N, C-alpha and C positions, 0 to 999 in steps of 0.2 A: 272798456266796451269795444273799442276798435281792435284791441289785441285779441279779444275773444272771437270776433268775426274773422280775423286773419287766420287764427288757429283752426276755426271750423272750415274755412276755405282750403287751407293746406291739407288738413286731415281728410276732407272729403275728396279732394283731387287725388291724393295718394291712394285712398281706398278704391276709388273708381278706376284709376290707372292700373293698379295691381289686379283688380278683378277682370278688367278687359284683357290685360296681358295673359293672365292665366287661362281665360276662355279661348283666346286666339291660339295659344300654344297647345292647349289640350285638344281642340277640335280641328284646327287647321295646320298644326305643326309649324307655323310660321307667324311672325308678327312684325309689323313695321312700327317704328317709333311714331310716325305721323298718324297712323290709325289709332294707336293707343292714346296719344295726347289729345287728338281732336275729339275722340269719343268721350274721354274723361272730362274735357272742358265742356262739352255739350251737356253731360250729365250734371256737372256742377252748376251750370246755368239753370238747368231744369230744377235743381234742388233749391236754388235761391228764388226762382219764380214761385215755386210751391210754398216756400216760407213766407214770401210777400203776400200771396193770396190768402194763406192761412191767417196771417196777422190782420189783413183787411176784413176778413169774414168775422173774426173775433170782435173787432171794434165796431162792426155794424156798417 
């Protein structure tokens, strides 16, 4: 169970980081590692908050 959560965290972080990097490169022609990692981290935190809220709503 913990391994699945770690995999989800790593996969989501990698997906968000690559999407942010692609966006910054395509529209701004530059990207800093700090911006990419901080935005990806914030997105993953939002993902986990959403999962938590969804589980709480299902259980009543």
